[in-house]
C-alpha positions as CSV (number, residue, x, y, z in Angstrom):
1,M,19.2,8.9,-54.2
2,R,19.8,8.8,-50.5
3,R,20.2,5.3,-49.2
4,S,18.2,4.5,-46.0
5,T,19.8,2.5,-43.2
6,A,16.8,2.8,-40.8
7,R,16.2,-1.0,-40.9
8,R,19.8,-2.0,-40.1
9,C,21.2,-2.4,-36.7
10,P,24.0,0.2,-35.9
11,S,25.9,-2.5,-34.0
12,R,26.3,-4.3,-37.3
13,C,24.8,-7.5,-35.7
14,S,22.9,-9.9,-37.9
15,A,19.5,-8.6,-37.0
16,P,17.8,-7.5,-40.2
17,R,15.3,-5.1,-38.5
18,W,14.9,-2.8,-35.6
19,A,11.8,-2.6,-33.4
20,S,9.9,0.6,-33.3
21,S,10.6,1.4,-29.7
22,A,13.2,0.8,-27.0
23,L,11.5,-1.2,-24.3
24,D,14.5,-1.7,-22.0
25,G,15.7,1.9,-22.1
26,C,19.1,3.4,-22.7
27,T,21.7,1.7,-20.6
28,T,24.0,4.7,-20.5
29,C,21.7,7.6,-19.9
30,S,20.8,8.1,-16.2
31,A,17.8,10.4,-16.9
32,I,16.1,9.7,-20.2
33,T,12.9,11.6,-20.6
34,P,9.8,10.2,-22.4
35,S,10.2,12.7,-25.3
36,R,13.9,11.8,-25.7
37,W,12.9,8.2,-25.5
38,R,10.5,8.4,-28.4
39,S,12.8,10.5,-30.6
40,A,16.2,8.8,-30.0
41,A,15.9,5.3,-28.7
42,R,15.9,2.2,-30.9
43,H,16.1,-1.4,-29.9
44,C,17.8,-4.3,-31.6
45,S,15.2,-7.0,-31.6
46,R,17.8,-9.8,-31.8
47,Q,20.8,-8.6,-29.8
48,R,18.7,-6.7,-27.3
49,R,21.0,-3.7,-27.2
50,A,20.0,-0.1,-26.7
51,F,21.0,2.8,-29.0
52,C,20.5,6.4,-27.8
53,C,21.4,9.9,-28.7
54,C,23.8,10.0,-25.8
55,R,26.3,7.8,-27.7
56,T,27.2,7.2,-31.3
57,A,27.4,3.5,-30.9
58,P,25.2,0.9,-29.2
59,S,25.8,0.4,-25.5
60,R,27.0,-2.9,-24.0
61,P,24.5,-5.4,-22.7
62,R,23.3,-4.6,-19.2
63,T,25.3,-6.1,-16.4
64,D,24.4,-3.6,-13.7
65,T,23.1,-4.3,-10.2
66,H,19.4,-3.8,-11.3
67,A,19.7,-6.5,-13.9
68,R,21.3,-9.0,-11.4
69,Y,18.6,-8.6,-8.8
70,V,15.7,-8.8,-11.2
71,A,17.1,-11.9,-12.9
72,R,17.0,-13.8,-9.7
73,V,13.2,-13.6,-9.2
74,D,11.3,-16.9,-9.1
75,R,7.7,-16.1,-9.6
76,R,6.6,-19.2,-7.6
77,R,8.7,-18.6,-4.5
78,H,8.9,-15.9,-1.8
79,P,12.3,-14.2,-2.5
80,P,14.8,-13.6,0.2
81,G,14.2,-10.4,2.1
82,L,10.5,-10.2,1.4
83,T,8.7,-10.2,4.8
84,F,5.0,-10.6,5.8
85,T,3.6,-9.3,9.0
86,D,0.2,-8.5,10.5
87,W,-0.9,-4.8,10.3
88,H,-4.0,-4.0,12.3
89,A,-6.5,-1.5,11.0
90,A,-8.3,1.0,13.3
91,D,-11.1,-1.5,13.9
92,G,-8.7,-4.2,14.8
93,W,-8.9,-6.1,11.5
94,A,-5.6,-7.9,10.8
95,L,-4.3,-7.2,7.3
96,R,-1.3,-8.9,5.7
97,R,1.5,-6.4,5.3
98,Y,4.5,-7.0,3.0
99,D,7.9,-5.2,3.0
100,W,10.8,-5.7,0.7
101,A,13.7,-3.3,1.4
102,P,16.5,-2.7,-1.2
103,A,19.7,-4.6,-0.9
104,P,22.6,-3.0,1.1
105,D,24.5,-2.3,-2.1
106,I,21.7,-0.2,-3.6
107,A,21.1,3.5,-2.6
108,P,17.7,3.7,-0.9
109,R,15.1,6.0,-2.3
110,G,12.3,5.6,0.2
111,P,9.0,3.8,0.5
112,L,7.0,2.8,-2.6
113,L,3.4,1.9,-1.8
114,F,2.0,-0.9,-4.0
115,L,-1.8,-1.5,-4.0
116,G,-3.3,-4.4,-5.9
117,G,-6.8,-4.8,-7.3
118,R,-9.8,-6.8,-6.4
119,G,-9.0,-10.4,-5.5
120,D,-5.2,-9.7,-5.7
121,F,-2.5,-11.0,-3.4
122,A,1.1,-9.8,-3.2
123,E,2.6,-13.0,-4.8
124,K,1.1,-12.0,-8.2
125,Y,3.5,-9.0,-8.5
126,L,6.9,-10.4,-7.3
127,E,8.5,-9.5,-10.7
128,A,7.3,-5.9,-10.6
129,M,8.3,-5.5,-6.9
130,A,11.8,-6.9,-7.7
131,H,12.2,-4.3,-10.4
132,W,11.3,-1.4,-8.1
133,R,13.4,-2.9,-5.2
134,A,16.4,-3.1,-7.6
135,R,15.8,0.6,-8.4
136,G,16.3,1.4,-4.7
137,W,12.7,1.5,-3.5
138,H,11.4,-0.1,-0.3
139,V,8.3,-1.8,-1.6
140,T,5.5,-2.0,0.9
141,G,1.8,-2.6,0.9
142,I,-1.2,-4.6,2.2
143,D,-3.5,-7.2,0.9
144,W,-6.9,-5.6,1.0
145,R,-9.3,-6.8,3.8
146,G,-11.4,-9.7,2.6
147,Q,-8.8,-11.0,0.1
148,G,-5.3,-12.3,-0.1
149,G,-3.9,-12.9,3.3
150,S,-6.2,-10.4,5.0
151,G,-9.1,-12.6,6.1
152,R,-12.6,-13.0,4.6
153,L,-16.0,-11.4,5.3
154,L,-18.1,-14.5,4.5
155,A,-17.9,-18.2,5.4
156,D,-17.1,-19.1,1.8
157,P,-13.5,-17.8,1.3
158,L,-13.8,-17.8,-2.5
159,V,-16.5,-15.1,-2.6
160,N,-14.9,-11.7,-2.8
161,H,-17.5,-9.7,-0.8
162,L,-17.8,-6.2,0.6
163,T,-20.7,-3.9,1.4
164,T,-18.7,-0.7,1.0
165,L,-15.3,0.3,-0.3
166,D,-15.1,3.0,2.4
167,S,-13.6,0.5,4.8
168,L,-10.8,-0.1,2.3
169,L,-10.3,3.7,2.0
170,D,-10.0,4.0,5.7
171,D,-7.4,1.2,5.8
172,L,-5.4,2.9,3.0
173,A,-5.5,6.3,4.8
174,A,-4.2,4.7,8.1
175,F,-1.5,2.6,6.4
176,A,-0.3,5.5,4.3
177,A,0.0,7.6,7.5
178,A,2.0,4.8,9.1
179,V,4.5,4.3,6.3
180,A,4.7,7.8,4.7
181,P,5.3,6.6,1.1
182,R,7.1,8.8,-1.4
183,V,5.5,7.3,-4.5
184,A,2.8,4.7,-5.2
185,V,1.8,2.2,-7.9
186,A,-1.8,1.0,-7.7
187,H,-3.8,-1.3,-9.9
188,S,-7.5,-1.4,-10.8
189,M,-9.5,-1.2,-7.6
190,G,-6.3,-0.1,-5.7
191,A,-5.8,2.7,-8.2
192,H,-9.4,3.8,-7.7
193,L,-8.9,3.9,-3.9
194,L,-5.6,5.7,-4.2
195,L,-7.2,8.4,-6.3
196,R,-10.1,8.7,-3.8
197,W,-7.5,9.0,-1.0
198,L,-5.6,11.8,-2.9
199,A,-8.9,13.7,-3.7
200,E,-10.9,13.1,-0.5
201,R,-8.4,12.6,2.2
202,D,-5.8,15.2,1.0
203,G,-3.2,12.4,0.5
204,T,0.2,13.6,-0.6
205,L,2.9,11.8,-2.7
206,D,5.8,12.8,-4.9
207,A,4.3,10.9,-7.8
208,A,1.8,8.0,-8.4
209,V,1.0,5.5,-11.1
210,L,-2.6,4.3,-11.8
211,S,-2.5,1.1,-13.7
212,S,-5.9,0.2,-15.3
213,P,-7.7,2.3,-12.7
214,M,-11.2,1.3,-11.9
215,L,-12.9,4.6,-12.8
216,G,-15.6,2.9,-14.8
217,L,-16.6,-0.8,-15.2
218,R,-17.2,-3.0,-18.2
219,A,-18.8,-6.4,-18.6
220,G,-19.4,-7.1,-22.2
221,P,-21.8,-4.5,-23.5
222,L,-22.6,-3.2,-20.0
223,G,-21.1,-0.2,-18.4
224,T,-21.1,1.1,-14.9
225,A,-24.7,2.4,-14.9
226,P,-26.5,-0.8,-15.9
227,L,-24.1,-2.8,-13.7
228,A,-25.1,-0.7,-10.8
229,L,-28.8,-1.2,-11.5
230,T,-28.4,-4.9,-11.8
231,A,-26.3,-5.1,-8.6
232,R,-28.9,-3.1,-6.7
233,A,-31.7,-5.4,-7.9
234,A,-29.7,-8.5,-7.0
235,C,-29.1,-7.2,-3.5
236,A,-32.7,-6.2,-3.1
237,L,-33.6,-9.9,-3.9
238,G,-31.3,-11.1,-1.2
239,R,-28.5,-12.2,-3.4
240,G,-25.9,-9.6,-2.1
241,E,-23.6,-12.3,-0.8
242,R,-23.9,-14.6,-3.9
243,R,-21.0,-14.6,-6.3
244,I,-21.7,-13.1,-9.7
245,W,-20.3,-16.1,-11.6
246,E,-19.2,-19.6,-10.7
247,G,-15.6,-20.8,-11.0
248,D,-12.5,-18.9,-12.0
249,A,-13.5,-17.3,-15.3
250,G,-11.3,-14.3,-14.8
251,N,-8.9,-14.8,-17.7
252,V,-11.2,-16.2,-20.4
253,G,-9.9,-15.0,-23.7
254,G,-6.9,-13.4,-22.1
255,R,-8.9,-10.6,-20.6
256,M,-6.6,-10.2,-17.6
257,T,-3.3,-11.0,-19.3
258,S,-2.2,-12.4,-22.6
259,C,0.7,-14.2,-21.0
260,P,-0.2,-17.8,-20.3
261,D,2.9,-18.3,-18.1
262,R,2.0,-15.5,-15.7
263,Q,-1.6,-16.7,-15.6
264,A,-0.3,-20.2,-14.7
265,D,1.8,-18.6,-11.9
266,K,-1.4,-17.1,-10.4
267,L,-3.2,-20.4,-10.5
268,W,-0.2,-22.1,-9.0
269,W,-0.2,-19.8,-6.0
270,K,-4.0,-20.2,-5.5
271,A,-3.6,-24.0,-5.6
272,N,-0.6,-24.3,-3.4
273,V,-1.4,-21.5,-0.9
274,P,-5.3,-21.7,-0.8
275,A,-5.5,-19.3,2.1
276,I,-4.7,-16.4,-0.2
277,A,-7.1,-17.4,-3.0
278,S,-10.4,-15.8,-3.7
279,G,-12.8,-16.0,-6.6
280,A,-15.6,-14.1,-8.1
281,P,-17.0,-10.9,-6.6
282,S,-20.4,-10.9,-4.9
283,W,-23.3,-8.7,-6.0
284,G,-22.7,-6.8,-2.8
285,W,-19.1,-6.0,-4.0
286,M,-20.4,-4.9,-7.4
287,R,-22.9,-2.5,-5.7
288,A,-20.2,-1.1,-3.4
289,A,-17.8,-0.7,-6.4
290,C,-20.4,1.2,-8.4
291,A,-21.2,3.4,-5.5
292,S,-17.5,4.2,-4.9
293,I,-17.1,5.1,-8.6
294,A,-20.0,7.5,-8.2
295,A,-18.4,9.0,-5.1
296,L,-15.1,9.5,-6.9
297,D,-16.9,11.3,-9.8
298,R,-18.2,13.8,-7.2
299,A,-14.8,14.3,-5.6
300,P,-12.8,17.5,-6.0
301,L,-10.3,16.0,-8.5
302,G,-9.1,19.4,-9.6
303,R,-7.1,19.9,-6.4
304,V,-5.1,16.7,-6.8
305,A,-1.6,18.1,-7.4
306,T,0.3,14.8,-7.3
307,P,1.8,14.0,-10.7
308,L,-0.1,11.0,-12.0
309,L,0.7,8.5,-14.8
310,M,-2.4,6.7,-15.9
311,L,-2.0,3.5,-18.0
312,V,-4.7,1.4,-19.6
313,S,-5.0,-1.0,-22.5
314,R,-7.1,0.4,-25.4
315,R,-9.5,-2.5,-25.3
316,D,-9.5,-3.3,-21.6
317,P,-12.5,-5.5,-21.0
318,V,-12.8,-4.9,-17.2
319,V,-12.5,-1.1,-16.8
320,S,-13.6,1.7,-19.2
321,P,-10.8,3.5,-21.0
322,A,-13.4,6.2,-21.9
323,A,-14.2,6.8,-18.3
324,I,-10.5,6.9,-17.4
325,A,-9.9,9.5,-20.2
326,R,-12.7,11.6,-18.9
327,I,-11.4,11.6,-15.3
328,A,-7.8,12.3,-16.6
329,R,-9.0,15.5,-18.2
330,R,-10.2,16.7,-14.7
331,L,-6.8,16.0,-13.1
332,P,-4.4,18.9,-13.4
333,A,-1.2,16.9,-13.3
334,A,-2.2,13.6,-15.0
335,A,-0.8,12.0,-18.1
336,L,-2.7,9.2,-19.8
337,H,-1.1,6.5,-22.0
338,L,-3.1,4.0,-23.9
339,L,-1.4,0.7,-24.5
340,P,-2.0,-1.9,-27.3
341,G,-4.1,-5.0,-26.7
342,Q,-6.8,-5.8,-24.1
343,G,-4.9,-7.1,-21.0
344,H,-6.2,-5.6,-17.8
345,E,-3.2,-6.6,-15.6
346,L,-0.5,-4.6,-17.3
347,L,2.2,-5.5,-14.8
348,R,1.6,-9.2,-15.6
349,E,1.3,-8.9,-19.3
350,G,3.7,-10.4,-21.9
351,D,7.3,-9.2,-21.8
352,A,7.0,-6.5,-24.5
353,I,4.1,-4.6,-22.9
354,R,5.3,-5.2,-19.3
355,R,8.7,-3.8,-20.1
356,E,7.1,-0.7,-21.7
357,V,4.9,-0.2,-18.6
358,L,7.9,-0.5,-16.2
359,A,10.0,1.8,-18.4
360,R,7.2,4.5,-18.4
361,I,6.9,4.1,-14.6
362,D,10.6,4.5,-14.1
363,A,10.6,7.6,-16.3
364,H,7.7,9.1,-14.4
365,W,9.8,9.4,-11.3
366,G,13.2,9.8,-12.8
367,R,14.2,6.1,-13.0
C-alpha cells in the first residue's frame, strides 16, 4: 500500500496539516501563473512557508523589499510618501487626489489607478495601496465627488447623495486622461464606473480588476428592478434627498467585511477625521445607481478588449453575483472568480481572503 504524505509539511516542521492553497505565493518564482498556482503551490499553515514546483524544498521566509514596506503600514495613520492634493474637474469641482509613488529602491512600473466605492475614502485602503506600491506601482486616485475629501452635495454631510452617476463618469474620464494609468483596481461603484468608461468612453488599460462590481444591486430579497421602482417612487414623493436608512448600519452581520479590526479602522477614521465621513445613500443616489446599471447593460461591452479580472463573494449581500456573471459572459477578455463568504469589501476582508485577492490581482498583471 502506498503511504500518503499529503498532510505532512515538506519542511519537516511541526505543523500536522497543510492548507489547501498557497495564499502568499511562491517566494522563489518570479512569474507564477494561476494554473501553476493551483497545481503546484502548498502553504504550511503554521510556519507560513511556500512550496512550489520550482524547487524541491520549501523556500525561506520572505525578507524581500515588498515584505518590508508592507509590514510598516499603520492602518490608522497616513504613511510617509502618501500625498493629498486638490484636483479640479471640468466644472471646477475640487476632488481630493491621492498619490503614493514607489520607494527609490523599487523599480517603477507606472501608474495604478484605484477607485473606491460609494461612501469610500482613501484611508480605508492603505494596506492594499502599500502592497501595490511595494510592487513598484505609483498608486493614484480620487475620492468621488460628494464623499470622502471631495465635498458634499447636500447640507447634511452624512447623506451620500447624487442625482446622476454621469458626473462621476465625466470625472473619471478626465482624471484618467490626466494620469494615463497602466492598470486599475476598482471596487463596487468604482468598478461599475470603470467598466462604463472602458465600454462607453473607449478607455484603454493594460489590465484591470473589478472587485465586487456594482453591476446589479441587492437589498435582502430585492434586486435592481424593485429597488429602482422604490427609488423612483420615493423621489416622486419628494424624498430624493432623504437617506434610505438612519445611522451607520453598513456592516450589520459582517455584510461589508468579516474582519472586525478593519471595520474598527474605518470607524476610527470617520470619528477622528469627520470631514471624510459619509453615511447612508439617499433615494436620489439609489435612483441614479439603478439608472447607471441600466445604461451599462445597454453599453457595447463586446468591444472592451482590456483583460479584466472580476472578483466577488459568492453570497455578497450588496451586489448581485448573478448579474456580475451575466455581464462577465458578454466581456471577451474577462475572468470571473467567486470567493467564499459574503464580504463585500474584499480588500478589507480577513487575512486569508484578502491575501488570496491580492495574489490573484498580482498574477493578473504578472506580479
